[in-house]
C-alpha positions in Angstrom: -23.6 -45.0 -159.4 -23.7 -48.6 -158.3 -25.8 -49.2 -155.2 -24.3 -51.6 -152.6 -27.7 -51.9 -151.0 -31.2 -51.7 -152.3 -32.9 -48.6 -150.8 -35.9 -49.4 -148.6 -38.3 -47.6 -150.9 -37.3 -49.6 -154.0 -37.8 -53.2 -155.1 -36.8 -55.3 -158.1 -38.9 -54.8 -161.2 -37.0 -57.5 -163.2 -33.4 -58.8 -163.4 -31.3 -56.1 -161.7 -33.7 -53.2 -162.5 -35.0 -51.5 -159.4 -38.2 -49.5 -159.2 -39.9 -47.4 -156.6 -42.4 -49.4 -154.6 -45.0 -46.9 -155.9 -44.3 -48.0 -159.5 -47.5 -49.1 -161.3 -46.1 -52.6 -162.0 -45.4 -53.1 -158.4 -48.9 -52.0 -157.5 -50.2 -54.5 -160.1 -48.2 -57.3 -158.5 -49.7 -56.4 -155.1 -53.2 -56.7 -156.6 -52.3 -60.1 -158.0 -51.0 -61.1 -154.5 -54.4 -60.1 -153.1 -56.2 -62.1 -155.8 -54.1 -65.1 -154.9 -54.9 -64.7 -151.2 -58.7 -64.4 -152.0 -58.5 -67.5 -154.2 -56.8 -69.5 -151.5 -59.2 -68.4 -148.8 -62.2 -69.2 -151.0 -60.7 -72.7 -151.7 -60.9 -73.5 -148.0 -64.7 -73.5 -148.1 -65.4 -75.6 -151.2 -64.6 -79.0 -152.6 -65.0 -81.0 -155.8 -65.0 -79.4 -159.2 -65.2 -75.9 -157.7 -62.0 -76.4 -155.7 -60.3 -77.8 -158.9 -61.5 -74.7 -160.9 -60.2 -72.3 -158.2 -56.9 -74.1 -158.3 -56.6 -73.6 -162.1 -57.5 -69.9 -161.7 -54.9 -69.7 -158.9 -52.2 -71.2 -161.2 -53.1 -68.6 -163.9 -52.7 -65.8 -161.3 -49.3 -67.1 -160.4 -48.4 -67.4 -164.0 -49.3 -63.7 -164.5 -46.6 -62.7 -162.0 -44.0 -65.0 -163.6 -44.8 -63.6 -167.1 -44.5 -60.0 -165.8 -41.3 -60.5 -163.9 -39.6 -62.5 -166.6 -41.2 -60.4 -169.3 -42.6 -63.5 -171.0 -45.8 -63.6 -173.0 -48.9 -65.1 -171.3 -49.7 -68.5 -173.0 -53.1 -68.7 -174.6 -55.4 -71.6 -173.8 -58.5 -72.8 -172.1 -59.4 -71.9 -168.6 -61.4 -74.5 -166.7 -62.0 -76.2 -170.0 -63.4 -73.1 -171.8 -61.9 -71.0 -174.6 -61.9 -67.2 -174.4 -64.9 -67.1 -176.7 -66.8 -69.7 -174.7 -66.1 -67.8 -171.5 -67.4 -64.6 -173.0 -70.6 -66.3 -174.3 -71.3 -68.0 -171.0 -70.6 -65.0 -168.8 -72.8 -62.7 -171.1 -75.7 -65.2 -171.5 -75.7 -67.4 -168.4 -79.4 -68.1 -168.8 -78.8 -69.8 -172.1 -76.0 -72.1 -170.7 -76.8 -72.6 -167.1 -80.5 -71.7 -166.8 -79.5 -69.0 -164.3 -79.9 -65.3 -165.2 -77.5 -62.6 -164.2 -77.9 -61.6 -160.5 -76.5 -59.2 -157.9 -75.1 -61.1 -154.9 -77.1 -60.8 -151.7 -76.3 -62.0 -148.2 -78.9 -64.7 -148.7 -76.7 -66.2 -151.5 -74.4 -67.6 -148.8 -70.7 -67.8 -148.1 -69.4 -69.6 -151.2 -71.0 -67.1 -153.7 -69.9 -64.1 -151.6 -66.3 -65.4 -151.4 -66.3 -66.1 -155.1 -67.5 -62.5 -155.6 -64.6 -61.2 -153.6 -62.3 -63.2 -155.8 -64.0 -61.8 -158.9 -63.6 -58.2 -157.5 -59.9 -58.8 -156.8 -59.5 -60.0 -160.4 -61.1 -56.8 -161.6 -58.9 -54.7 -159.4 -55.8 -56.5 -160.7 -57.1 -55.9 -164.3 -57.4 -52.1 -163.6 -53.9 -52.1 -162.0 -52.6 -53.9 -165.1 -54.2 -51.4 -167.4 -52.4 -48.6 -165.5 -49.1 -50.5 -165.3 -48.9 -51.5 -169.0 -50.3 -48.5 -170.8 -47.5 -46.3 -172.1 -47.5 -42.5 -172.3 -49.2 -42.6 -175.7 -52.1 -44.7 -174.4 -50.9 -47.8 -176.1 -51.3 -51.1 -174.2 -48.0 -52.9 -173.9 -49.3 -56.2 -172.4 -52.7 -57.0 -173.8 -52.0 -60.7 -173.0 -52.0 -59.9 -169.2 -55.2 -57.9 -169.4 -56.9 -60.6 -171.5 -55.9 -63.3 -168.9 -57.3 -61.2 -166.1 -60.5 -60.6 -168.0 -60.8 -64.3 -168.6 -60.2 -64.9 -164.9 -63.0 -62.5 -163.8 -65.4 -64.0 -166.3 -64.6 -67.5 -165.1 -65.2 -66.5 -161.5 -68.5 -65.0 -162.5 -69.4 -68.3 -164.2 -68.5 -70.1 -161.0 -70.9 -67.8 -159.1 -73.6 -68.5 -161.7 -73.1 -72.2 -161.3 -73.1 -72.0 -157.5 -76.3 -69.9 -157.6 -78.0 -72.5 -159.9 -76.9 -75.4 -157.6 -77.9 -73.3 -154.5 
């Protein structure tokens, strides 16, 4: 039957398709909203190259939502000037690239690193939500492009933490 009004417990998934607000894709979009909010909040406390890099990550987060809603593929490309392989190498071996080893954030690391870590954690949460939203009943991932973009994002945020720690 045609609905004259959208029920309160439903929202648009795409086009005219409605889904329950508990749908995994809606949860994923909420996680990306939180990530965007964290990126914006963090950007208030930084300037220069770090602010520019956070802006580029924010644009990628916004593109994730667009590509989900319009069911478009995520474009490949560099993030903050780094390819996917470069991001992976730098995030796995920061000592080799930045002279700063892996570290666990501490209160003494300061506000910028702790805010970047919140952004990184939000990217990871969005990635987990995407894995749940885009894995079919047979366990096959339907949107590897979205998970790859989120993984790149969290790696880049970790690199920003490494660079801030080194400059610290």
